[in-house]
C-alpha positions, 0 to 999 in steps of 0.5 A: 230542515224542519219548519222550526229550524227554519223559524230559528234560523230566520229569527237569528237572521232578523236579530243580526240584521237589526243589530247591523241596522242599529250600528249603521244608524248610529254611525250615520247619526254621528257622521251627520252631526260631524258634517253639520258641525264642519259646515258650521265651521266652514260658514264661520271661516267664510264669514271671517274671510269676508270680514277680513276682506272688508277690513283690508287696507285699500287704496286711499280714495281721498281726493286732492291731498285730503287725508283722513288719518292713519289706519290703526287696525292691524294688517290682515293677511287676505291670502291666509284668510282665503286659505282657511276658508277653502280648508273649512269648505274642504273639511265640510265636503269630506264630512258631508261625503262621510255622512252620505256614505253612512246614510246609504249603509244605514238604508241598506241595513234597514232594507235587510231588516225588512227582508229578514222580518218578511222571511220570519213572518212567512215561516211563522205563518206556516205554523199551526197553533199547538204544534210542539216546538220540538219533538220530545225524546225520552230521557235516557235511563238514569241510575237510581241515586241513593236517597240517604246522604253519603257519610264522610267515609263514602258509605250510604246511611248512618255512620258506624 
């Protein structure tokens, strides 16, 4: 294989590696954003659960029969709130795991770009200025074409 063929092959390898790295980087950015949003949802659910725990009816702490009035707030289901919080944490963990996976793929793709670029530069360093990019070949003899346009009947020259 000639140096020029190697150069072309290395250039194609670099182009493919760059395309793969860009795609991996985009996937990582999307997964990272999804993980961050899922984490925000988990934080909101945890805060709602803690708030529900604060608002849950408790045993009366009134002493000696004193009563402060009835609790007019709607009943809160602490079990449902706890389940929602746990599910939010699970969704957040899944999203974080996906973000980590895509980050690893992105790093590996960037490493491939670096290797392909190094290979291309190594091959390019062996070239000398003025080297012809391809060997010139003599074109095959072409039959001469008439210089006058053909007429409607297929003859060359002036119509009769």
